[in-house]
C-alpha positions as CSV (number, residue, x, y, z in Angstrom):
1,M,78.8,-3.1,4.0
2,T,80.8,-5.1,1.5
3,P,80.5,-4.3,-2.3
4,R,78.5,-7.6,-2.6
5,E,76.0,-6.6,0.0
6,V,75.7,-3.1,-1.5
7,C,74.9,-4.7,-4.9
8,S,72.3,-7.0,-3.4
9,E,70.7,-4.1,-1.6
10,I,70.6,-2.0,-4.7
11,K,69.0,-4.8,-6.6
12,R,66.5,-5.3,-3.8
13,E,65.5,-1.7,-3.8
14,L,65.0,-1.2,-7.5
15,S,62.8,-2.8,-10.1
16,E,64.5,-4.5,-13.0
17,R,63.8,-1.6,-15.4
18,E,65.0,1.0,-12.9
19,F,68.3,-0.9,-12.4
20,L,68.8,-1.2,-16.2
21,C,68.1,2.5,-16.6
22,A,70.4,3.4,-13.7
23,K,73.2,1.2,-15.1
24,M,73.0,2.7,-18.5
25,Y,72.9,6.2,-17.0
26,A,75.9,5.5,-14.7
27,R,77.7,4.5,-17.8
28,G,77.1,8.0,-19.4
29,N,74.1,7.3,-21.6
30,G,71.5,10.0,-22.0
31,M,67.7,9.7,-21.7
32,H,67.2,9.3,-25.4
33,T,69.8,6.5,-25.8
34,I,68.4,4.7,-22.7
35,G,64.9,5.1,-24.1
36,A,65.8,3.7,-27.5
37,E,67.7,0.7,-26.1
38,L,64.9,-0.3,-23.8
39,F,62.1,0.7,-26.0
40,I,60.7,3.3,-23.6
41,S,60.3,7.1,-24.0
42,P,63.0,9.4,-22.7
43,K,60.5,10.9,-20.2
44,T,60.0,7.2,-18.9
45,A,63.8,6.7,-18.7
46,D,64.0,10.0,-16.7
47,A,61.2,8.9,-14.4
48,H,63.1,5.7,-13.6
49,I,66.3,7.5,-12.9
50,N,64.5,10.0,-10.7
51,R,62.9,7.2,-8.7
52,T,66.3,5.3,-8.4
53,K,67.9,8.4,-6.9
54,I,65.1,8.9,-4.5
55,R,65.1,5.2,-3.4
56,L,68.9,5.0,-3.0
57,K,69.0,8.5,-1.4
58,L,71.3,9.9,-4.0
59,A,71.6,13.5,-5.1
60,S,73.6,13.3,-8.3
61,R,74.7,11.2,-11.3
62,Q,78.2,11.3,-9.7
63,E,76.9,9.6,-6.5
64,L,75.2,7.0,-8.6
65,I,78.3,6.3,-10.5
66,A,80.4,6.0,-7.4
67,L,77.9,3.7,-5.8
68,F,77.7,1.5,-8.8
69,I,81.5,1.3,-9.1
70,Y,81.9,0.5,-5.4
71,A,79.2,-2.3,-5.8
72,G,80.9,-3.7,-8.9
73,I,78.0,-3.1,-11.2
74,I,80.1,-0.9,-13.5
75,N,83.7,-0.9,-14.1
76,P,85.2,2.5,-15.1
77,Y,87.9,0.9,-17.2
78,D,85.6,-1.5,-19.1
79,P,82.6,0.3,-20.7
80,R,80.9,-3.1,-21.4
81,A,80.8,-4.1,-17.7
């Protein structure tokens, strides 16, 4: 699959909130930061991340980061991307 196809598949599999949480998590943010930014509790942020990993069949944060970099969702050289 091309990076564009992977990105489309990720967005299709996840809810908007799960996608936002996963993107922030892949950038290195913790649950408290994610919760504060999205106006949800840290436990809710954690639940979104866990569902994301299950839906995308990922075992770790590192796998999530690698997938999001490959798909072009995050850029390791630009923390704003």
